[in-house]
C-alpha positions as CSV (number, residue, x, y, z in Angstrom):
1,M,17.6,-26.0,6.5
2,K,19.9,-27.6,2.9
3,P,23.4,-24.5,2.7
4,G,22.5,-23.4,-0.9
5,I,19.4,-23.8,-1.6
6,H,17.1,-21.2,0.0
7,P,17.8,-17.1,-1.4
8,D,19.5,-14.9,0.8
9,Y,17.5,-13.0,3.5
10,R,19.0,-9.7,4.6
11,P,18.0,-6.4,5.6
12,I,16.3,-4.3,3.3
13,V,13.7,-1.3,3.5
14,F,10.3,-0.8,2.9
15,R,9.2,2.5,2.1
16,D,5.6,4.2,1.6
17,K,6.3,7.4,-0.2
18,A,2.7,8.4,-0.1
19,G,2.6,7.7,3.8
20,D,6.0,8.9,4.5
21,F,6.9,6.3,6.0
22,A,9.8,4.0,6.0
23,I,11.0,0.6,8.2
24,L,13.9,-1.7,8.0
25,T,13.0,-4.9,8.3
26,R,14.7,-8.3,6.8
27,S,13.2,-10.7,3.5
28,T,14.8,-11.6,0.1
29,M,13.1,-9.8,-1.7
30,T,16.4,-7.1,-4.1
31,S,15.8,-4.4,-5.8
32,D,18.6,-2.5,-7.6
33,K,17.6,1.0,-5.3
34,T,19.1,1.6,-2.0
35,V,18.8,4.1,0.9
36,E,21.1,5.6,3.7
37,W,19.8,4.3,6.8
38,E,19.6,6.3,10.1
39,D,22.3,4.0,11.4
40,G,24.7,5.3,8.9
41,Q,23.7,2.0,7.1
42,T,22.4,2.0,3.3
43,Y,20.2,-0.6,2.4
44,P,18.3,-1.6,-0.5
45,V,15.0,0.4,-0.7
46,V,12.0,-0.9,-2.2
47,D,9.3,1.5,-2.5
48,V,5.0,0.4,-1.9
49,E,1.9,1.6,-3.0
50,I,0.7,1.2,0.2
51,S,0.9,0.3,4.3
52,S,-0.3,0.9,7.2
53,A,0.7,4.7,7.5
54,S,-1.4,5.5,4.4
55,H,-4.1,3.1,3.9
56,P,-7.4,4.1,4.7
57,F,-8.5,1.6,7.3
58,Y,-5.4,2.5,10.1
59,T,-5.4,6.4,9.1
60,G,-9.1,6.5,9.1
61,T,-9.6,9.4,6.3
62,Q,-12.0,8.0,3.6
63,R,-12.1,9.4,0.4
64,V,-14.5,11.3,-0.7
65,L,-16.6,9.3,-3.6
66,D,-19.6,10.5,-5.9
67,T,-22.0,9.0,-4.6
68,A,-24.6,11.4,-5.1
69,G,-24.3,11.3,-8.5
70,R,-23.9,7.9,-8.7
71,V,-27.4,6.9,-7.2
72,E,-28.6,10.3,-9.1
73,R,-27.2,8.2,-12.5
74,F,-28.7,5.1,-11.9
75,E,-31.7,6.3,-11.3
76,R,-31.6,7.7,-15.0
77,R,-31.2,4.3,-15.7
78,Y,-33.0,2.4,-14.3
79,G,-36.2,4.7,-12.6
80,Q,-37.0,6.1,-10.1
81,G,-40.0,4.2,-7.5
82,R,-39.7,0.5,-8.3
83,K,-42.2,-0.9,-5.5
84,R,-40.3,-4.5,-4.3
85,R,-43.0,-7.7,-4.1
């Protein structure tokens, strides 16, 4: 690697507040926020919207949607009992 042209690669914490999950890894991302990690060191922290701890695919929980209301609205709008050809 050429010196001086690459961003600084350092430890950083990615935190998912919704899933109460955090991971210490290395990245070139920067952040003004910091957090004290389990080892007593202070690291920059980046808050993420979703991770494997909170994503429905990984957790097995799905949000319940109002599908009945959507189906009824569709049937009212486009008619019911249309035959396929």
